[in-house]
C-alpha positions in Angstrom: 144.4 35.2 70.9 143.8 32.5 68.3 142.8 33.5 64.8 140.6 31.7 62.4 141.3 31.6 58.6 138.3 31.5 56.4 138.7 29.7 53.1 135.9 30.2 50.7 135.2 27.7 47.9 136.4 28.8 44.4 132.9 29.7 43.4 133.0 32.7 45.9 136.4 34.0 44.9 136.8 37.7 44.0 138.2 36.8 40.6 135.1 34.8 39.7 132.8 37.7 40.9 134.6 40.0 38.4 133.9 37.6 35.6 130.2 37.6 36.0 128.2 38.6 33.0 127.6 42.3 32.8 125.1 43.6 30.3 126.6 45.8 27.5 124.4 48.8 28.3 125.4 48.6 31.9 129.0 48.3 31.0 128.8 51.3 28.6 127.1 53.3 31.4 129.8 52.5 33.9 132.5 53.4 31.4 130.8 56.7 30.5 130.3 57.7 34.1 133.9 56.9 34.9 135.1 59.1 32.0 132.9 62.0 33.1 134.2 61.6 36.7 137.8 61.5 35.5 137.4 64.6 33.4 135.7 66.4 36.4 138.5 65.5 38.7 141.2 66.6 36.3 139.4 70.0 35.7 139.3 70.4 39.5 143.0 69.6 39.8 143.8 72.2 37.1 141.8 74.8 39.0 143.8 74.5 42.2 146.3 77.3 43.1 149.9 76.6 44.0 149.2 76.7 47.8 146.5 74.0 47.4 148.7 71.9 45.2 151.5 72.1 47.8 149.0 71.1 50.5 148.2 67.8 48.7 151.8 67.2 47.6 151.4 67.7 43.9 153.6 70.0 41.8 152.2 72.4 39.2 153.9 70.4 36.5 152.4 67.1 37.7 148.9 68.8 37.8 149.3 70.2 34.3 150.5 66.8 33.0 147.5 65.1 34.6 145.0 67.7 33.4 146.2 67.4 29.8 145.6 63.7 29.6 142.6 62.7 27.5 139.5 61.6 29.5 139.8 57.9 28.4 143.3 57.5 29.9 
């Protein structure tokens, strides 16, 4: 079966889309929500028992290390 390659002009590249102007308030909001989500996920990870950690393939030590990281990392 033949395939067709699609080449978009440089104006449509993913790299250019990421460089679009984002407003400072929107950027701050995105950053804040990502920090909150990261902290929530790390708290949930810290609350898992050993059986649940084994189920997802994470050791207790790995979970503790991840949970102790500051929210901005």
